[in-house]
N, CA, C and O atoms as CSV, one atom per row, in Angstrom:
chain,resi,resn,atom,element,x,y,z
A,1,MET,N,N,2.456,37.105,14.560
A,1,MET,CA,C,1.552,37.830,15.421
A,1,MET,C,C,0.265,37.035,15.650
A,1,MET,O,O,-0.293,37.057,16.747
A,2,GLU,N,N,-0.203,36.339,14.624
A,2,GLU,CA,C,-1.454,35.596,14.752
A,2,GLU,C,C,-1.352,34.506,15.815
A,2,GLU,O,O,-2.301,34.272,16.563
A,3,LYS,N,N,-0.209,33.845,15.879
A,3,LYS,CA,C,-0.028,32.794,16.888
A,3,LYS,C,C,-0.025,33.388,18.292
A,3,LYS,O,O,-0.581,32.797,19.217
A,4,GLU,N,N,0.598,34.558,18.454
A,4,GLU,CA,C,0.610,35.235,19.750
A,4,GLU,C,C,-0.802,35.636,20.161
A,4,GLU,O,O,-1.185,35.488,21.321
A,5,LEU,N,N,-1.567,36.141,19.206
A,5,LEU,CA,C,-2.942,36.543,19.472
A,5,LEU,C,C,-3.782,35.328,19.879
A,5,LEU,O,O,-4.563,35.399,20.828
A,6,ASP,N,N,-3.619,34.230,19.166
A,6,ASP,CA,C,-4.340,33.010,19.511
A,6,ASP,C,C,-3.988,32.549,20.920
A,6,ASP,O,O,-4.860,32.108,21.669
A,7,LYS,N,N,-2.716,32.649,21.279
A,7,LYS,CA,C,-2.279,32.232,22.610
A,7,LYS,C,C,-2.921,33.103,23.689
A,7,LYS,O,O,-3.377,32.593,24.712
A,8,VAL,N,N,-2.956,34.400,23.462
A,8,VAL,CA,C,-3.571,35.328,24.429
A,8,VAL,C,C,-5.055,35.013,24.580
A,8,VAL,O,O,-5.575,34.990,25.696
A,9,MET,N,N,-5.740,34.769,23.462
A,9,MET,CA,C,-7.167,34.465,23.528
A,9,MET,C,C,-7.401,33.139,24.246
A,9,MET,O,O,-8.332,33.032,25.044
A,10,GLU,N,N,-6.584,32.139,23.980
A,10,GLU,CA,C,-6.726,30.846,24.649
A,10,GLU,C,C,-6.519,30.983,26.156
A,10,GLU,O,O,-7.248,30.381,26.944
A,11,GLU,N,N,-5.525,31.776,26.551
A,11,GLU,CA,C,-5.278,31.996,27.975
A,11,GLU,C,C,-6.470,32.709,28.625
A,11,GLU,O,O,-6.863,32.367,29.740
A,12,ALA,N,N,-7.040,33.688,27.936
A,12,ALA,CA,C,-8.197,34.405,28.467
A,12,ALA,C,C,-9.398,33.463,28.592
A,12,ALA,O,O,-10.160,33.556,29.554
A,13,MET,N,N,-9.568,32.567,27.636
A,13,MET,CA,C,-10.689,31.636,27.662
A,13,MET,C,C,-10.582,30.631,28.805
A,13,MET,O,O,-11.589,30.056,29.218
A,14,GLU,N,N,-9.373,30.415,29.319
A,14,GLU,CA,C,-9.166,29.490,30.432
A,14,GLU,C,C,-9.559,30.108,31.776
A,14,GLU,O,O,-9.675,29.399,32.775
A,15,THR,N,N,-9.762,31.405,31.801
A,15,THR,CA,C,-10.164,32.089,33.029
A,15,THR,C,C,-11.592,31.672,33.387
A,15,THR,O,O,-12.475,31.702,32.530
A,16,PRO,N,N,-11.828,31.285,34.636
A,16,PRO,CA,C,-13.176,30.862,35.033
A,16,PRO,C,C,-14.235,31.929,34.736
A,16,PRO,O,O,-14.053,33.105,35.053
A,17,GLY,N,N,-15.324,31.508,34.132
A,17,GLY,CA,C,-16.431,32.405,33.822
A,17,GLY,C,C,-16.367,33.043,32.452
A,17,GLY,O,O,-17.384,33.538,31.966
A,18,VAL,N,N,-15.204,33.049,31.808
A,18,VAL,CA,C,-15.083,33.676,30.489
A,18,VAL,C,C,-15.763,32.782,29.455
A,18,VAL,O,O,-15.468,31.591,29.355
A,19,THR,N,N,-16.676,33.375,28.689
A,19,THR,CA,C,-17.412,32.631,27.676
A,19,THR,C,C,-17.032,33.017,26.248
A,19,THR,O,O,-17.354,32.297,25.302
A,20,GLY,N,N,-16.351,34.149,26.091
A,20,GLY,CA,C,-15.961,34.569,24.748
A,20,GLY,C,C,-15.057,35.779,24.766
A,20,GLY,O,O,-14.996,36.519,25.747
A,21,ILE,N,N,-14.355,35.967,23.657
A,21,ILE,CA,C,-13.469,37.120,23.510
A,21,ILE,C,C,-13.478,37.559,22.051
A,21,ILE,O,O,-13.502,36.735,21.137
A,22,VAL,N,N,-13.456,38.871,21.854
A,22,VAL,CA,C,-13.361,39.462,20.510
A,22,VAL,C,C,-12.261,40.506,20.541
A,22,VAL,O,O,-12.197,41.326,21.457
A,23,ILE,N,N,-11.398,40.472,19.539
A,23,ILE,CA,C,-10.344,41.476,19.397
A,23,ILE,C,C,-10.498,42.101,18.016
A,23,ILE,O,O,-10.630,41.404,17.010
A,24,ALA,N,N,-10.479,43.446,17.991
A,24,ALA,CA,C,-10.718,44.173,16.744
A,24,ALA,C,C,-9.679,45.255,16.533
A,24,ALA,O,O,-9.067,45.741,17.485
A,25,ASP,N,N,-9.482,45.630,15.263
A,25,ASP,CA,C,-8.568,46.733,14.952
A,25,ASP,C,C,-9.326,48.054,15.019
A,25,ASP,O,O,-10.520,48.079,15.319
A,26,HIS,N,N,-8.627,49.147,14.739
A,26,HIS,CA,C,-9.225,50.481,14.877
A,26,HIS,C,C,-10.370,50.742,13.897
A,26,HIS,O,O,-11.150,51.673,14.094
A,27,GLN,N,N,-10.477,49.929,12.845
A,27,GLN,CA,C,-11.558,50.098,11.883
A,27,GLN,C,C,-12.778,49.245,12.221
A,27,GLN,O,O,-13.779,49.268,11.506
A,28,GLY,N,N,-12.687,48.503,13.304
A,28,GLY,CA,C,-13.799,47.653,13.700
A,28,GLY,C,C,-13.792,46.288,13.048
A,28,GLY,O,O,-14.785,45.562,13.101
A,29,LEU,N,N,-12.668,45.936,12.429
A,29,LEU,CA,C,-12.560,44.625,11.796
A,29,LEU,C,C,-12.064,43.609,12.818
A,29,LEU,O,O,-11.105,43.864,13.546
A,30,CYS,N,N,-12.716,42.474,12.863
A,30,CYS,CA,C,-12.354,41.425,13.809
A,30,CYS,C,C,-11.009,40.817,13.415
A,30,CYS,O,O,-10.836,40.352,12.289
A,31,VAL,N,N,-10.069,40.825,14.341
A,31,VAL,CA,C,-8.773,40.181,14.095
A,31,VAL,C,C,-8.673,38.863,14.854
A,31,VAL,O,O,-7.717,38.109,14.675
A,32,GLY,N,N,-9.665,38.587,15.705
A,32,GLY,CA,C,-9.697,37.314,16.403
A,32,GLY,C,C,-10.901,37.216,17.314
A,32,GLY,O,O,-11.326,38.204,17.914
A,33,SER,N,N,-11.446,36.015,17.412
A,33,SER,CA,C,-12.544,35.772,18.348
A,33,SER,C,C,-12.546,34.303,18.731
A,33,SER,O,O,-12.149,33.438,17.951
A,34,GLN,N,N,-12.996,34.046,19.930
A,34,GLN,CA,C,-13.134,32.679,20.422
A,34,GLN,C,C,-14.331,32.616,21.350
A,34,GLN,O,O,-14.750,33.621,21.925
A,35,GLY,N,N,-14.864,31.429,21.484
A,35,GLY,CA,C,-15.958,31.222,22.418
A,35,GLY,C,C,-17.314,31.520,21.827
A,35,GLY,O,O,-17.496,31.541,20.610
A,36,ALA,N,N,-18.259,31.749,22.713
A,36,ALA,CA,C,-19.663,31.900,22.343
A,36,ALA,C,C,-20.022,33.337,22.002
A,36,ALA,O,O,-21.034,33.860,22.469
A,37,VAL,N,N,-19.200,33.965,21.195
A,37,VAL,CA,C,-19.483,35.339,20.762
A,37,VAL,C,C,-19.055,35.461,19.302
A,37,VAL,O,O,-18.047,34.888,18.888
A,38,SER,N,N,-19.817,36.200,18.547
A,38,SER,CA,C,-19.544,36.345,17.122
A,38,SER,C,C,-18.562,37.480,16.855
A,38,SER,O,O,-18.645,38.543,17.471
A,39,GLY,N,N,-17.649,37.250,15.949
A,39,GLY,CA,C,-16.718,38.291,15.534
A,39,GLY,C,C,-17.416,39.447,14.850
A,39,GLY,O,O,-16.836,40.523,14.703
A,40,SER,N,N,-18.666,39.236,14.427
A,40,SER,CA,C,-19.408,40.320,13.775
A,40,SER,C,C,-19.742,41.445,14.747
A,40,SER,O,O,-20.164,42.520,14.322
A,41,ALA,N,N,-19.561,41.215,16.039
A,41,ALA,CA,C,-19.801,42.259,17.043
A,41,ALA,C,C,-18.640,43.247,17.120
A,41,ALA,O,O,-18.746,44.261,17.809
A,42,ALA,N,N,-17.550,42.975,16.436
A,42,ALA,CA,C,-16.337,43.789,16.545
A,42,ALA,C,C,-16.579,45.270,16.265
A,42,ALA,O,O,-16.098,46.120,17.014
A,43,GLY,N,N,-17.300,45.588,15.226
A,43,GLY,CA,C,-17.543,46.986,14.870
A,43,GLY,C,C,-18.285,47.750,15.951
A,43,GLY,O,O,-17.953,48.896,16.254
A,44,VAL,N,N,-19.288,47.113,16.529
A,44,VAL,CA,C,-20.069,47.749,17.594
A,44,VAL,C,C,-19.193,47.963,18.830
A,44,VAL,O,O,-19.268,49.012,19.470
A,45,LEU,N,N,-18.374,46.983,19.162
A,45,LEU,CA,C,-17.505,47.090,20.333
A,45,LEU,C,C,-16.493,48.222,20.176
A,45,LEU,O,O,-16.237,48.963,21.124
A,46,VAL,N,N,-15.920,48.356,18.987
A,46,VAL,CA,C,-14.971,49.440,18.724
A,46,VAL,C,C,-15.684,50.792,18.797
A,46,VAL,O,O,-15.142,51.748,19.351
A,47,ALA,N,N,-16.885,50.876,18.246
A,47,ALA,CA,C,-17.647,52.132,18.285
A,47,ALA,C,C,-17.947,52.541,19.729
A,47,ALA,O,O,-17.825,53.717,20.071
A,48,LEU,N,N,-18.335,51.593,20.576
A,48,LEU,CA,C,-18.578,51.898,21.983
A,48,LEU,C,C,-17.318,52.433,22.654
A,48,LEU,O,O,-17.369,53.421,23.387
A,49,ALA,N,N,-16.192,51.779,22.401
A,49,ALA,CA,C,-14.925,52.208,23.005
A,49,ALA,C,C,-14.540,53.610,22.523
A,49,ALA,O,O,-14.068,54.429,23.311
A,50,GLU,N,N,-14.739,53.884,21.241
A,50,GLU,CA,C,-14.404,55.204,20.697
A,50,GLU,C,C,-15.278,56.295,21.309
A,50,GLU,O,O,-14.781,57.363,21.665
A,51,HIS,N,N,-16.564,56.030,21.431
A,51,HIS,CA,C,-17.466,57.022,22.018
A,51,HIS,C,C,-17.111,57.284,23.475
A,51,HIS,O,O,-17.160,58.428,23.928
A,52,ALA,N,N,-16.760,56.251,24.201
A,52,ALA,CA,C,-16.370,56.425,25.601
A,52,ALA,C,C,-15.105,57.270,25.712
A,52,ALA,O,O,-14.980,58.073,26.637
A,53,CYS,N,N,-14.176,57.102,24.793
A,53,CYS,CA,C,-12.941,57.890,24.803
A,53,CYS,C,C,-13.218,59.369,24.568
A,53,CYS,O,O,-12.471,60.224,25.046
A,54,ARG,N,N,-14.268,59.673,23.847
A,54,ARG,CA,C,-14.607,61.071,23.551
A,54,ARG,C,C,-15.152,61.814,24.765
A,54,ARG,O,O,-15.160,63.044,24.783
A,55,LEU,N,N,-15.607,61.084,25.776
A,55,LEU,CA,C,-16.140,61.735,26.974
A,55,LEU,C,C,-15.064,62.519,27.706
A,55,LEU,O,O,-15.313,63.624,28.188
A,56,GLN,N,N,-13.871,61.951,27.790
A,56,GLN,CA,C,-12.734,62.624,28.426
A,56,GLN,C,C,-11.482,62.326,27.598
A,56,GLN,O,O,-10.687,61.453,27.948
A,57,PRO,N,N,-11.318,63.061,26.498
A,57,PRO,CA,C,-10.260,62.736,25.535
A,57,PRO,C,C,-8.835,62.889,26.062
A,57,PRO,O,O,-7.910,62.335,25.468
A,58,ASN,N,N,-8.631,63.609,27.138
A,58,ASN,CA,C,-7.269,63.810,27.649
A,58,ASN,C,C,-6.833,62.727,28.635
A,58,ASN,O,O,-5.704,62.750,29.126
A,59,LEU,N,N,-7.716,61.792,28.921
A,59,LEU,CA,C,-7.398,60.714,29.853
A,59,LEU,C,C,-7.164,59.408,29.097
A,59,LEU,O,O,-7.438,59.304,27.901
A,60,ARG,N,N,-6.652,58.414,29.824
A,60,ARG,CA,C,-6.481,57.096,29.222
A,60,ARG,C,C,-7.845,56.536,28.834
A,60,ARG,O,O,-8.854,56.886,29.446
A,61,PRO,N,N,-7.883,55.674,27.830
A,61,PRO,CA,C,-9.173,55.085,27.446
A,61,PRO,C,C,-9.812,54.341,28.612
A,61,PRO,O,O,-9.136,53.586,29.310
A,62,PRO,N,N,-11.105,54.547,28.828
A,62,PRO,CA,C,-11.770,53.885,29.951
A,62,PRO,C,C,-12.023,52.408,29.664
A,62,PRO,O,O,-12.014,51.973,28.512
A,63,VAL,N,N,-12.245,51.659,30.717
A,63,VAL,CA,C,-12.689,50.276,30.602
A,63,VAL,C,C,-14.201,50.307,30.739
A,63,VAL,O,O,-14.734,50.820,31.724
A,64,LEU,N,N,-14.886,49.759,29.750
A,64,LEU,CA,C,-16.347,49.734,29.765
A,64,LEU,C,C,-16.825,48.389,30.285
A,64,LEU,O,O,-16.264,47.349,29.942
A,65,THR,N,N,-17.849,48.410,31.104
A,65,THR,CA,C,-18.457,47.183,31.587
A,65,THR,C,C,-19.948,47.248,31.324
A,65,THR,O,O,-20.649,48.125,31.828
A,66,LEU,N,N,-20.419,46.307,30.530
A,66,LEU,CA,C,-21.847,46.204,30.234
A,66,LEU,C,C,-22.357,44.949,30.919
A,66,LEU,O,O,-21.767,43.878,30.776
A,67,SER,N,N,-23.449,45.074,31.660
A,67,SER,CA,C,-23.970,43.928,32.406
A,67,SER,C,C,-25.394,43.624,32.005
A,67,SER,O,O,-26.214,44.523,31.820
A,68,GLY,N,N,-25.671,42.341,31.873
A,68,GLY,CA,C,-27.029,41.852,31.645
A,68,GLY,C,C,-27.421,40.979,32.821
A,68,GLY,O,O,-26.755,40.995,33.856
A,69,ASP,N,N,-28.484,40.225,32.674
A,69,ASP,CA,C,-28.959,39.379,33.764
A,69,ASP,C,C,-27.911,38.354,34.204
A,69,ASP,O,O,-27.697,38.145,35.399
A,70,ASP,N,N,-27.270,37.725,33.236
A,70,ASP,CA,C,-26.302,36.686,33.581
A,70,ASP,C,C,-25.002,36.778,32.792
A,70,ASP,O,O,-24.201,35.844,32.791
A,71,THR,N,N,-24.797,37.910,32.121
A,71,THR,CA,C,-23.604,38.090,31.292
A,71,THR,C,C,-23.002,39.467,31.521
A,71,THR,O,O,-23.715,40.438,31.770
A,72,GLN,N,N,-21.705,39.534,31.435
A,72,GLN,CA,C,-20.984,40.798,31.554
A,72,GLN,C,C,-20.020,40.900,30.376
A,72,GLN,O,O,-19.394,39.912,29.991
A,73,CYS,N,N,-19.903,42.090,29.811
A,73,CYS,CA,C,-18.976,42.353,28.715
A,73,CYS,C,C,-18.033,43.464,29.164
A,73,CYS,O,O,-18.474,44.549,29.544
A,74,ILE,N,N,-16.740,43.185,29.116
A,74,ILE,CA,C,-15.725,44.157,29.516
A,74,ILE,C,C,-14.956,44.551,28.262
A,74,ILE,O,O,-14.380,43.699,27.585
A,75,ILE,N,N,-14.949,45.848,27.955
A,75,ILE,CA,C,-14.330,46.351,26.725
A,75,ILE,C,C,-13.204,47.306,27.087
A,75,ILE,O,O,-13.376,48.197,27.920
A,76,GLN,N,N,-12.047,47.115,26.454
A,76,GLN,CA,C,-10.933,48.026,26.675
A,76,GLN,C,C,-10.193,48.263,25.367
A,76,GLN,O,O,-9.993,47.356,24.560
A,77,ARG,N,N,-9.800,49.501,25.193
A,77,ARG,CA,C,-9.041,49.899,24.009
A,77,ARG,C,C,-7.608,50.193,24.426
A,77,ARG,O,O,-7.366,50.899,25.406
A,78,GLN,N,N,-6.662,49.646,23.674
A,78,GLN,CA,C,-5.239,49.911,23.880
A,78,GLN,C,C,-4.652,50.290,22.529
A,78,GLN,O,O,-4.472,49.431,21.665
A,79,GLY,N,N,-4.357,51.550,22.346
A,79,GLY,CA,C,-3.823,52.004,21.055
A,79,GLY,C,C,-4.849,51.801,19.955
A,79,GLY,O,O,-5.936,52.376,20.005
A,80,THR,N,N,-4.514,50.987,18.961
A,80,THR,CA,C,-5.420,50.751,17.834
A,80,THR,C,C,-6.202,49.450,17.972
A,80,THR,O,O,-6.944,49.073,17.065
A,81,ILE,N,N,-6.041,48.769,19.088
A,81,ILE,CA,C,-6.708,47.483,19.294
A,81,ILE,C,C,-7.756,47.611,20.403
A,81,ILE,O,O,-7.512,48.231,21.438
A,82,THR,N,N,-8.908,47.020,20.168
A,82,THR,CA,C,-9.972,46.958,21.169
A,82,THR,C,C,-10.267,45.497,21.457
A,82,THR,O,O,-10.407,44.685,20.542
A,83,ALA,N,N,-10.359,45.173,22.738
A,83,ALA,CA,C,-10.663,43.808,23.146
A,83,ALA,C,C,-11.908,43.804,24.013
A,83,ALA,O,O,-12.130,44.714,24.812
A,84,ALA,N,N,-12.710,42.777,23.847
A,84,ALA,CA,C,-13.906,42.593,24.667
A,84,ALA,C,C,-13.914,41.172,25.196
A,84,ALA,O,O,-13.732,40.214,24.445
A,85,ILE,N,N,-14.127,41.051,26.490
A,85,ILE,CA,C,-14.218,39.749,27.137
A,85,ILE,C,C,-15.636,39.603,27.666
A,85,ILE,O,O,-16.154,40.488,28.348
A,86,PHE,N,N,-16.245,38.489,27.348
A,86,PHE,CA,C,-17.602,38.184,27.789
A,86,PHE,C,C,-17.514,37.143,28.893
A,86,PHE,O,O,-16.825,36.132,28.766
A,87,LYS,N,N,-18.237,37.417,29.994
A,87,LYS,CA,C,-18.203,36.523,31.148
A,87,LYS,C,C,-19.612,36.189,31.591
A,87,LYS,O,O,-20.530,36.999,31.463
A,88,SER,N,N,-19.769,34.983,32.115
A,88,SER,CA,C,-21.047,34.652,32.764
A,88,SER,C,C,-20.925,35.053,34.230
A,88,SER,O,O,-19.888,34.848,34.859
A,89,ILE,N,N,-22.000,35.628,34.762
A,89,ILE,CA,C,-21.951,36.085,36.162
A,89,ILE,C,C,-23.058,35.433,36.969
A,89,ILE,O,O,-23.183,35.690,38.167
């Protein structure tokens, strides 16, 4: 599984503008990260995704987009895994 995860992260990092990726389990533990982002952000990213899911619990988990001056963070939860992709804009 680790090799598959590494391959997915490498493919995501090849996308133009992507500067980092973090993947975390349901407990907020980092299971993988690459690029210019710290795996220590995993817990916060999972907490954001969980809180967003509570807004409308009967629907699919939402995709969160956080934007700064020159950076965008896209967070999505699928089952017990949460992924965040950081992009320069």
